[in-house]
C-alpha positions as CSV (number, residue, x, y, z in Angstrom):
1,M,62.8,56.0,102.3
2,T,62.6,54.5,99.1
3,I,60.3,54.4,96.5
4,D,59.3,51.4,94.4
5,R,57.3,50.4,91.8
6,T,54.7,49.3,94.4
7,T,54.3,53.0,95.8
8,I,54.2,54.4,92.5
9,E,50.8,52.2,91.4
10,K,49.4,53.1,94.9
11,V,49.6,57.1,94.5
12,M,48.9,56.4,90.7
13,K,45.2,54.7,91.9
14,L,44.9,57.4,94.6
15,A,45.3,60.3,91.9
16,R,43.6,58.2,89.1
17,L,46.6,58.5,86.7
18,E,47.4,56.2,84.0
19,L,50.8,55.7,83.3
20,D,52.2,53.1,81.0
21,D,55.2,50.7,81.8
22,T,57.9,53.2,80.7
23,E,56.3,56.1,82.8
24,I,56.0,54.2,85.6
25,E,59.7,53.0,85.7
26,R,61.0,56.6,84.8
27,L,58.9,58.3,88.0
28,T,60.2,55.3,90.2
29,R,63.8,56.7,89.1
30,D,63.1,60.3,89.1
31,C,61.4,59.8,92.8
32,Q,64.6,57.8,93.9
33,A,66.9,60.8,92.5
34,I,65.1,63.6,94.7
35,L,64.9,61.5,97.8
36,G,68.7,60.8,97.1
37,Y,69.2,64.2,97.0
38,F,67.4,65.0,100.3
39,E,69.7,62.4,102.2
40,V,72.9,64.6,100.6
41,I,71.4,67.5,102.4
42,R,70.2,65.9,105.7
43,E,74.2,65.0,105.9
44,L,75.4,68.5,105.5
45,D,76.8,70.1,108.2
46,R,74.1,73.3,108.9
47,G,75.2,74.3,112.5
48,G,74.9,78.0,112.9
49,V,73.0,78.2,109.9
50,P,69.2,79.6,110.5
51,P,66.4,77.6,108.8
52,A,65.2,79.6,105.8
53,G,62.5,81.8,106.0
54,A,62.2,81.5,109.7
55,L,61.1,84.6,111.8
56,E,62.6,85.4,114.8
57,R,58.8,86.8,115.8
58,A,55.5,86.0,114.8
59,A,54.2,87.5,111.9
60,P,52.1,90.5,112.2
61,L,48.3,89.6,111.8
62,R,46.1,91.7,110.0
63,E,42.6,92.5,111.1
64,D,40.0,89.8,109.9
65,L,37.3,91.8,108.1
66,A,34.5,89.8,106.2
67,D,33.6,92.1,103.4
68,A,32.4,91.9,99.6
69,D,35.3,92.5,97.6
70,P,35.3,95.7,95.7
71,L,34.7,95.3,91.9
72,E,35.9,97.2,88.8
73,R,32.4,98.5,88.1
74,P,29.4,98.8,89.8
75,V,27.3,95.6,89.6
76,E,24.2,97.3,87.6
77,A,26.8,98.4,84.9
78,M,27.2,94.5,83.9
79,A,23.5,93.6,84.3
80,P,21.8,93.5,80.9
81,E,18.8,95.2,82.4
82,W,18.4,96.3,86.3
83,R,15.8,97.0,88.2
84,D,15.3,98.2,92.0
85,G,18.6,96.2,93.4
86,Y,17.7,93.2,90.9
87,F,19.1,91.7,87.6
88,L,15.9,91.4,84.8
89,L,16.3,88.6,82.6
90,P,14.1,87.0,79.9
91,R,11.7,84.3,81.0
92,L,12.8,81.3,79.9
93,A,10.6,79.4,77.5
94,A,10.2,76.0,79.7
95,M,9.2,77.9,82.4
96,D,6.1,79.3,80.5
97,A,5.5,75.4,79.4
98,E,5.4,74.5,83.3
99,V,2.7,77.3,83.8
100,E,0.4,76.2,81.1
101,E,0.5,72.3,82.3
102,D,-0.2,74.0,85.8
103,D,-3.3,75.9,84.3
104,A,-4.5,73.0,82.2
105,A,-4.4,70.6,85.3
106,G,-5.7,72.9,88.0
């Protein structure tokens, strides 16, 4: 496989990258060099060498539990005010203006 300027420009467009001509040329050379290393590795005699990280048996599975992550401290300790399981926050002035408009219209 080869990577040329057209391929780099296509990837740039997909990734929404902006590179100048110098950067495009350098990236093209770097990608070609990386692919060249893969070709060297592909040609090596790997007979009798197990793939890296391969397991001879399936990885053990853990039970899938849907549960909240434990917090460092209780939620109510992080709230500015807390009452009956709810955060209490100051009213927004914009909300008061809407209520006044509704009262005047109604």
